[in-house]
C-alpha positions in Angstrom: 28.1 212.9 272.9 24.8 210.9 272.7 23.3 209.7 269.5 19.6 210.1 270.1 18.7 209.0 266.6 20.6 207.6 263.6 20.9 211.1 262.2 20.7 213.2 265.4 23.6 213.7 267.9 23.3 215.5 271.2 26.1 217.0 273.2 25.8 218.7 276.6 27.9 221.5 278.2 26.4 222.2 281.6 22.7 223.2 281.1 23.2 223.9 277.3 22.3 221.1 274.9 23.4 221.1 271.2 21.5 218.9 268.8 23.5 218.3 265.6 21.8 217.0 262.5 24.2 214.4 261.2 23.3 213.4 257.7 26.2 215.0 255.8 25.9 213.0 252.6 22.4 214.5 252.1 23.2 218.0 253.4 20.9 217.3 256.4 17.8 216.6 254.3 14.9 215.6 256.6 13.3 212.2 256.2 10.0 211.4 257.8 11.8 209.3 260.4 14.2 212.2 261.2 11.2 214.6 261.7 9.6 212.1 264.1 13.0 211.8 265.9 13.1 215.6 266.2 9.7 215.6 267.7 10.6 213.0 270.3 13.7 215.0 271.2 11.9 218.3 271.5 9.3 216.8 273.8 12.0 215.4 276.0 13.7 218.8 276.2 10.5 220.5 277.3 10.5 218.8 280.7 14.2 218.6 281.2 16.8 220.6 283.1 18.2 222.0 279.8 18.2 225.8 279.9 19.2 226.5 276.2 19.0 224.4 273.1 21.3 224.9 270.1 20.4 223.3 266.8 23.1 222.9 264.1 24.1 220.8 261.1 27.1 218.9 259.7 29.5 219.9 257.0 28.0 222.0 254.2 24.4 221.5 255.2 22.3 222.7 258.1 19.1 221.2 256.7 18.8 221.3 252.9 15.0 220.8 253.0 12.9 217.7 253.1 14.0 214.4 251.6 12.4 214.9 248.2 13.3 211.4 247.0 11.4 209.9 249.9 8.1 211.5 249.0 8.5 211.6 245.2 6.3 208.5 244.9 4.1 209.0 247.9 0.4 209.1 247.7 -1.5 212.3 248.5 -2.5 210.8 251.9 1.1 209.9 252.7 2.3 213.3 251.6 -0.3 215.1 253.7 0.6 213.0 256.7 4.3 214.0 256.4 3.3 217.7 256.2 1.1 217.4 259.3 3.9 215.7 261.2 6.3 218.4 260.2 3.9 221.2 261.2 3.4 219.6 264.6 7.2 219.0 265.2 8.2 222.5 264.0 5.5 223.9 266.4 6.9 221.9 269.3 10.3 223.5 268.6 8.8 227.0 268.4 6.9 226.5 271.6 9.7 225.2 273.8 9.9 227.3 276.9 13.7 227.3 276.7 15.6 229.7 274.4 16.6 228.1 271.1 19.5 229.0 268.8 19.9 227.9 265.2 23.6 227.8 264.5 23.4 227.7 260.7 26.6 226.3 259.3 25.6 225.7 255.6 22.5 225.2 253.4 19.2 226.0 255.1 16.7 225.5 252.4 13.0 224.7 252.4 12.3 222.9 255.6 15.7 223.8 256.9 15.0 227.5 256.6 11.6 226.9 258.2 13.2 224.9 261.1 15.6 227.9 261.7 12.7 230.3 261.7 11.2 228.3 264.6 14.2 229.2 266.8 14.5 232.3 268.9 17.8 233.3 267.4 19.6 232.5 264.1 23.4 232.8 264.1 25.0 232.0 260.7 28.4 231.4 259.3 29.4 233.1 256.0 29.0 229.7 254.4 25.3 229.6 255.2 22.6 229.9 252.5 18.9 230.5 253.0 16.0 230.0 250.7 12.5 228.6 250.1 12.8 227.1 246.6 9.7 225.1 246.6 8.1 226.9 243.6 10.9 225.4 241.5 9.3 222.0 242.2 5.9 223.2 241.5 5.1 223.4 245.2 4.9 225.9 248.0 6.5 226.0 251.4 4.6 223.7 253.9 6.5 224.0 257.1 5.5 227.6 258.0 7.7 229.4 255.5 5.1 231.6 254.0 3.8 232.6 257.4 6.7 232.7 259.8 8.9 234.5 257.3 6.2 237.1 256.5 5.9 237.8 260.2 9.6 238.2 260.4 10.4 240.4 257.4 7.0 241.5 256.0 4.8 240.3 253.2 6.5 242.0 250.2 9.9 240.7 251.1 8.5 237.3 251.7 6.7 237.2 248.3 9.9 238.2 246.6 11.8 235.3 248.1 9.0 232.7 247.9 7.8 233.5 244.4 11.3 233.5 243.0 12.7 230.7 245.1 15.9 232.7 245.3 18.7 231.6 247.7 20.2 234.4 249.7 23.5 234.8 251.4 23.9 235.6 255.2 24.7 239.3 254.6 21.3 239.8 252.9 19.5 237.7 255.5 21.0 239.9 258.2 20.0 243.1 256.4 16.5 241.8 256.3 16.6 241.3 260.1 16.6 237.5 260.1 20.0 236.9 261.8 21.4 237.8 265.2 25.0 237.6 263.9 27.1 236.4 261.0 30.7 235.2 261.4 33.4 233.1 259.7 32.8 229.3 259.8 35.5 228.6 262.4 34.0 231.2 264.7 30.4 229.8 264.7 30.7 227.1 267.2 32.7 229.0 269.9 30.5 232.1 269.5 27.2 230.2 269.8 28.6 228.3 272.8 29.4 231.5 274.5 26.0 233.1 273.7 24.2 230.0 274.9 26.2 229.9 278.1 25.3 233.6 278.7 21.6 232.8 278.3 21.9 229.7 280.5 23.5 231.8 283.3 20.4 234.0 283.7 17.5 233.1 285.9 15.6 230.3 284.0 12.2 231.4 285.2 12.7 235.0 284.1 14.1 233.8 280.7 11.1 231.6 280.1 8.6 234.2 281.1 10.2 236.8 278.9 10.2 234.5 275.9 6.6 233.6 276.5 5.5 237.3 276.9 7.2 238.3 273.7 5.8 235.4 271.6 2.3 235.7 273.0 2.2 239.4 273.2 2.7 240.2 269.6 -0.5 238.2 268.9 -2.6 240.1 271.5 -4.0 243.5 271.9 -1.6 245.8 273.7 -3.6 246.2 276.9 -4.0 242.4 277.3 -0.2 241.9 276.7 0.7 244.6 279.2 -1.6 243.0 281.8 0.2 239.6 281.2 3.6 241.3 281.5 2.7 242.8 284.9 1.3 239.5 286.2 4.5 237.7 285.1 6.7 240.3 286.9 4.7 239.8 290.1 5.2 236.0 289.9 8.9 236.5 289.4 9.2 238.9 292.3 7.7 236.2 294.6 10.1 233.5 293.2 13.2 232.4 295.0 15.2 233.5 291.9 13.7 236.9 292.1 14.6 237.3 295.7 18.1 235.9 295.0 18.7 238.3 292.1 17.7 241.4 294.2 19.8 240.2 297.2 22.8 239.5 294.9 22.5 243.0 293.4 22.5 244.7 296.8 25.3 242.5 298.1 27.4 243.1 295.0 27.9 239.4 294.2 27.0 237.0 291.4 23.5 235.5 291.8 22.9 231.8 292.2 19.8 231.0 290.3 18.1 227.6 290.8 15.0 227.9 288.7 12.6 228.2 291.6 
């Protein structure tokens, strides 16, 4: 276990890293310093040998939004600077080449929900709660909630959640297509560990290319995305991992992928 920040703890299991937000007394609420620490960590992950990143919280909170008390007396300039920082850091998480999993153990509200939406997968315990309650403060979501959520579940469903500020349970979040799986709290950590290990065991070049193709392709015309898909497949065919995967299949053995 490595404490990479006062409120951020990393553990490694092979090529899987788990970053735990450790601010239990505040349900994981994000201060400006914590957001900056997340940015530093995500930038370090990008160039590392980590193959899968898991993000989780502590106790009853995943991340219960921004630290409202911190910006309650901020100037407009200070508030805007915090929002720009959050947007940049959340974008860094979303754009990581490695697969990312949000293991949501508790409250994921406001910025916490937005942080989870930046991950490739969201796995939740039955104790998790999701919501964008900013309208109840006279504000709107500012970390991508109106946009990433609308792209995930559609505009009408997003308007209902954002305009009411309603908090939803995991069963509803799963029905809306937001969650990969829901399980009992004591099953969350072992399940996510197994899922992450499965992803880490696949060819890292192929995993990264597939993630990039899906994320980029939905923003592109179909013919452009299909051309990119074929180009990526050709590169992978020429890679050492591509040759190893084909050879292992023919030789009926497990492949030994190296990321080259």
